[in-house]
C-alpha positions as semicolon CSV with decimal commas, in nm:
position;residue;x (nm);y (nm);z (nm)
1;M;-3,617;1,261;-1,205
2;E;-3,747;1,311;-0,870
3;T;-3,754;1,661;-0,699
4;Y;-3,648;2,014;-0,763
5;L;-3,351;1,908;-0,548
6;H;-3,260;1,588;-0,728
7;L;-3,268;1,815;-1,046
8;T;-3,024;2,139;-0,896
9;Q;-2,818;1,857;-0,783
10;I;-2,720;1,668;-1,071
11;I;-2,705;2,000;-1,259
12;L;-2,456;2,131;-1,009
13;L;-2,253;1,811;-1,045
14;L;-2,237;1,849;-1,415
15;K;-2,147;2,223;-1,478
16;S;-1,894;2,222;-1,176
17;L;-1,680;1,894;-1,386
18;Q;-1,729;2,088;-1,705
19;W;-1,567;2,397;-1,550
20;L;-1,289;2,215;-1,423
21;W;-1,245;1,995;-1,718
22;Q;-1,320;2,287;-1,990
23;D;-1,010;2,210;-2,177
24;R;-1,043;1,860;-2,182
25;K;-1,246;1,672;-2,465
26;D;-1,184;1,312;-2,372
27;Y;-1,458;1,235;-2,132
28;F;-1,854;1,238;-2,117
29;A;-2,044;1,344;-1,876
30;A;-2,445;1,342;-1,809
31;G;-2,731;1,352;-1,571
32;N;-3,062;1,116;-1,604
33;L;-2,976;1,008;-1,966
34;T;-3,077;0,643;-2,042
35;I;-2,782;0,390;-2,026
36;Y;-2,848;0,071;-2,329
37;Y;-2,667;-0,182;-2,293
38;S;-2,866;-0,521;-2,413
39;P;-2,626;-0,784;-2,533
40;N;-2,888;-0,847;-2,790
41;Q;-2,824;-0,503;-2,898
42;K;-3,205;-0,412;-2,847
43;K;-3,321;-0,064;-2,693
44;S;-3,652;-0,239;-2,560
45;E;-3,400;-0,399;-2,340
46;N;-3,171;-0,409;-2,080
47;F;-3,111;-0,023;-2,001
48;R;-3,089;0,201;-1,682
49;G;-3,116;0,574;-1,636
50;P;-2,816;0,689;-1,371
51;D;-2,886;1,020;-1,217
52;F;-2,567;1,148;-1,316
53;F;-2,236;0,958;-1,450
54;V;-1,905;0,979;-1,645
55;V;-1,724;0,811;-1,934
56;L;-1,349;0,865;-1,963
57;G;-1,140;0,750;-2,284
58;T;-1,421;0,853;-2,512
59;K;-1,495;1,102;-2,804
60;W;-1,645;1,466;-2,695
61;N;-2,029;1,477;-2,832
62;Q;-2,272;1,654;-2,584
63;K;-2,543;1,578;-2,838
64;R;-2,579;1,250;-2,740
65;K;-2,958;1,213;-2,655
66;S;-2,839;0,849;-2,465
67;W;-2,583;0,626;-2,406
68;V;-2,558;0,323;-2,643
69;V;-2,293;0,096;-2,508
70;W;-2,270;-0,116;-2,828
71;E;-2,212;0,210;-3,012
72;E;-1,936;0,356;-2,805
73;E;-1,708;0,071;-2,844
74;G;-1,841;-0,115;-2,548
75;K;-1,774;0,163;-2,326
76;Y;-1,961;0,202;-1,949
77;P;-1,974;0,457;-1,688
78;N;-1,666;0,494;-1,519
79;V;-1,819;0,681;-1,260
80;I;-2,202;0,653;-1,171
81;I;-2,325;0,884;-0,898
82;E;-2,748;0,835;-0,779
83;I;-2,927;1,050;-0,622
84;L;-3,170;0,888;-0,338
85;S;-3,540;0,955;-0,295
86;Y;-3,781;0,704;-0,041
87;S;-3,884;0,560;-0,318
88;T;-3,585;0,478;-0,533
89;A;-3,350;0,414;-0,232
90;A;-3,374;0,046;-0,200
91;T;-3,339;0,042;-0,578
92;D;-3,023;0,222;-0,579
93;R;-2,851;0,074;-0,279
94;G;-2,982;-0,299;-0,407
95;E;-3,063;-0,401;-0,746
96;K;-2,896;-0,067;-0,962
97;K;-2,583;-0,153;-0,771
98;Q;-2,569;-0,488;-0,852
99;I;-2,596;-0,425;-1,219
100;Y;-2,349;-0,172;-1,148
101;Q;-2,090;-0,387;-1,037
102;D;-2,159;-0,672;-1,176
103;T;-2,266;-0,583;-1,554
104;F;-2,127;-0,242;-1,578
105;R;-1,851;-0,307;-1,426
106;T;-1,823;0,065;-1,295
107;P;-1,524;0,104;-1,088
108;D;-1,643;0,431;-0,865
109;Y;-2,090;0,418;-0,717
110;F;-2,191;0,694;-0,544
111;C;-2,505;0,750;-0,329
112;F;-2,637;1,100;-0,187
113;D;-2,977;1,173;-0,036
114;P;-3,038;1,542;-0,053
115;Y;-3,309;1,527;0,212
116;T;-3,097;1,334;0,509
117;L;-2,727;1,415;0,361
118;E;-2,651;1,098;0,405
119;F;-2,366;0,972;0,125
120;E;-2,171;0,650;0,076
121;G;-1,953;0,541;-0,219
122;F;-1,791;0,232;-0,318
123;T;-1,480;0,111;-0,548
124;L;-1,489;-0,231;-0,744
125;I;-1,191;-0,448;-0,644
126;S;-1,156;-0,770;-0,733
127;G;-1,527;-0,762;-0,900
128;K;-1,674;-0,631;-0,601
129;Y;-1,787;-0,293;-0,410
130;Q;-1,588;-0,227;-0,174
131;P;-1,659;0,094;0,068
132;I;-1,416;0,402;0,079
133;E;-1,331;0,541;0,371
134;T;-1,384;0,903;0,429
135;N;-1,105;1,126;0,510
136;E;-1,093;1,377;0,801
137;Q;-1,308;1,621;0,613
138;G;-1,536;1,361;0,585
139;C;-1,489;1,335;0,194
140;L;-1,492;1,060;-0,047
141;W;-1,208;0,982;-0,295
142;S;-1,261;0,935;-0,632
143;E;-0,994;0,715;-0,845
144;Q;-1,167;0,767;-1,172
145;L;-1,223;1,134;-1,139
146;Q;-0,921;1,176;-0,907
147;L;-1,130;1,400;-0,699
148;Y;-1,265;1,406;-0,363
149;L;-1,660;1,420;-0,317
150;G;-1,831;1,533;-0,054
151;I;-2,114;1,781;0,123
152;Y;-2,082;2,121;0,127
153;Q;-2,357;2,364;0,257
154;D;-2,641;2,062;0,191
155;K;-2,482;1,987;-0,151
156;L;-2,253;1,732;-0,298
157;R;-1,960;1,909;-0,433
158;Y;-1,640;1,826;-0,582
159;F;-1,312;1,898;-0,400
160;T;-0,954;1,871;-0,564
161;S;-0,698;1,632;-0,436
162;E;-0,553;1,912;-0,179
163;G;-0,867;1,983;-0,032
164;E;-1,013;2,276;-0,252
165;L;-1,384;2,305;-0,374
166;V;-1,463;2,308;-0,732
167;P;-1,671;2,594;-0,812
168;S;-1,968;2,614;-1,029
169;P;-1,895;2,824;-1,339
170;E;-2,118;3,046;-1,172
171;E;-1,910;3,102;-0,863
172;A;-1,651;3,107;-1,070
173;A;-1,777;3,385;-1,251
174;S;-1,845;3,553;-0,926
175;K;-1,494;3,502;-0,764
176;A;-1,277;3,651;-1,056
177;E;-1,560;3,939;-1,031
178;N;-1,474;4,007;-0,653
179;K;-1,076;3,995;-0,724
180;A;-1,142;4,236;-0,968
181;I;-1,277;4,466;-0,823
182;Q;-1,108;4,456;-0,492
183;A;-0,774;4,528;-0,746
184;E;-0,968;4,803;-0,884
185;N;-1,053;4,926;-0,516
186;R;-0,623;4,871;-0,414
187;L;-0,565;5,087;-0,721
188;I;-0,792;5,327;-0,599
189;Q;-0,643;5,332;-0,268
190;E;-0,341;5,357;-0,400
191;R;-0,351;5,650;-0,613
192;Q;-0,548;5,831;-0,296
193;Q;-0,265;5,761;-0,076
194;K;0,007;5,886;-0,322
195;E;-0,223;6,237;-0,334
196;L;-0,204;6,280;-0,038
197;A;0,133;6,247;0,010
198;L;0,184;6,522;-0,270
199;Q;-0,070;6,765;-0,080
200;E;0,073;6,687;0,258
201;N;0,435;6,721;0,063
202;E;0,304;7,058;-0,056
203;Q;0,196;7,201;0,237
204;L;0,495;7,143;0,428
205;K;0,686;7,308;0,168
206;A;0,428;7,623;0,174
207;K;0,501;7,651;0,572
208;L;0,878;7,613;0,534
209;R;0,861;7,923;0,302
210;E;0,683;8,118;0,517
211;L;0,968;8,091;0,766
212;G;1,190;8,211;0,506
213;I;1,339;7,822;0,403
214;N;1,393;7,717;0,058
215;P;1,251;7,378;0,046
216;D;1,418;7,300;-0,321
217;E;1,729;7,383;-0,124
218;M;1,688;7,138;0,148
């Protein structure tokens, strides 16, 4: 872990995905968790700690303290996201990228710099990483997640295939609360309008009676 920006970015990626997939139990997502992948099944060798990764088609178990490949049916991450910094950028774009391509065979790999907002993604084609092209909004498609990734308010965020921002749980709760308040305000306004209409109607009837006209017979 490098800085507060790194921490908040990782938490945002994790919580937003958990909110979106709250009904799914067939994946595992984690931040800054060690992956052990030694062919000799030794935790003292061959390990990496991606900033954020997602494994699909696995058992839901948030109590994992690490990801041990030989204990997880040989599964490696389907998606890895590295949050770059001055001290890690070269490794993330070089040595780690090579490992994720050749050993992990991770289909989707993304790098994001929270300071410069540089963002790039790669997808595995015929065993080699190829750059993912941006769409018109500057987002990159993750075939594994079936989501776009793009920058919104200086943060790396998920977007649906329709381009809608995937909210964090806090954003979703705030939006729901605002909708409830708006609905309540509409009801209050409608009630006030009905009361005003009744008052105006009674006033009109009163004037008609003053003129000797029975409004009930009209």
